C-alpha positions in Angstrom: 119.2 121.2 103.4 119.9 118.5 106.1 123.4 118.1 107.4 125.3 115.3 105.8 126.0 113.8 109.2 122.3 113.6 110.0 121.6 111.9 106.7 124.4 109.4 107.3 123.4 108.5 110.8 119.8 107.8 109.7 120.5 105.9 106.5 119.8 102.2 106.0 122.2 102.0 103.0 125.5 100.3 103.6 127.4 102.9 101.7 126.4 105.5 104.3 127.2 103.6 107.5 130.3 104.5 109.4 133.1 102.2 108.4 136.0 103.6 110.3 136.5 106.1 113.1 139.9 107.5 113.8 140.6 109.5 117.0 143.6 111.1 118.6 144.9 114.0 120.6 147.1 116.9 119.5 148.9 119.5 121.6 149.3 123.2 121.1 152.6 124.2 122.8 155.7 126.4 122.3 155.7 130.2 122.0 153.9 132.9 120.2 155.1 136.2 118.8 153.4 139.4 117.5 151.1 138.8 114.5 149.8 135.6 113.0 150.9 132.4 114.8 150.3 129.0 113.1 150.8 125.5 114.5 150.5 122.6 112.0 149.9 119.0 112.8 150.1 116.0 110.4 148.0 112.9 111.0 148.4 109.8 108.8 145.2 107.9 108.4 145.3 104.1 107.8 143.7 104.5 104.3 142.6 107.2 101.9 139.0 108.2 102.7 136.4 109.0 100.1 134.0 111.0 102.4 134.8 112.1 105.9 133.4 114.1 108.8 136.2 115.7 110.9 135.4 117.0 114.4 137.4 118.5 117.3 137.1 119.0 121.0 139.2 121.2 123.2 139.2 123.7 126.0 136.7 126.6 125.9 137.0 130.1 127.3 136.0 129.8 131.0 137.5 133.2 132.0 135.8 135.7 129.7 132.9 133.5 128.8 132.9 134.5 125.1 132.7 130.9 123.9 129.2 129.6 124.3 130.2 126.0 123.4 130.0 123.6 126.4 133.4 122.2 127.5 132.5 118.8 126.1 131.1 120.1 122.8 132.6 118.9 119.5 132.9 121.3 116.5 133.9 121.1 112.9 135.8 124.4 112.6 136.1 126.3 115.8 138.2 127.5 118.7 140.5 126.0 121.3 141.6 128.2 124.1 145.1 128.1 125.6 146.7 129.9 128.5 150.0 131.8 128.3 152.6 133.2 130.7 151.7 136.8 130.1 151.7 139.5 132.8 147.9 139.4 133.0 148.0 136.0 134.7 147.7 133.7 131.7 144.6 135.1 130.0 143.1 132.6 127.5 144.1 132.9 123.9 141.9 131.5 121.1 143.2 129.3 118.4 141.1 128.6 115.2 141.3 124.9 114.4 140.7 123.6 110.9 141.7 120.5 108.8 142.2 119.3 105.3 142.8 115.9 103.9 145.0 115.0 100.9 145.2 111.2 100.2 145.7 109.6 103.6 147.3 112.7 105.2 145.2 115.0 107.4 146.7 118.4 108.1 145.3 120.1 111.2 146.0 123.9 111.5 145.8 126.0 114.6 146.0 129.7 114.1 146.0 132.6 116.6 146.6 136.3 116.3 148.7 138.2 118.9 148.3 141.9 118.9 151.3 142.9 120.9 155.1 142.4 120.5 156.1 140.5 123.6 156.7 136.7 123.1 154.6 134.4 125.2 155.1 130.8 126.3 152.0 128.7 125.7 150.7 126.4 128.5 150.6 123.0 126.6 147.0 122.4 125.7 145.6 119.2 124.3 142.7 118.9 121.9 141.1 115.9 120.4 140.1 115.0 116.8 137.6 112.5 115.5 137.6 111.5 111.8 134.6 109.5 110.7 135.3 107.7 107.4 132.2 107.1 105.3 134.0 105.3 102.5 132.2 102.3 101.1 135.3 100.1 101.1 
């Protein structure tokens, strides 16, 4: 089955042409602790979309090379890598990025798991979002 995005980009029907594109930047910052760490961001869209495509772009793992995505690659659900102040010199930490929309509110969630007890300060890391609204009105 073709990807919805491919179908929309190639359609000649007005209902499937991009009406609105919303973009912005969010920042992962603060500290982490042992266990599951979650950062939540709320974005208010100008209107309530009927059909959207949400994409993100953020830093990849350039130290361990475990992230095959190019630094400029956009993803729908994927990882953003941050650095910390740990004793190992700020090894990168992965954050899983995902989003949901309810009405005109988009909630973006960044989740990371820390396997040790020591708290770490996160080096503030920006990542971008792009919401393509395919609504017909």
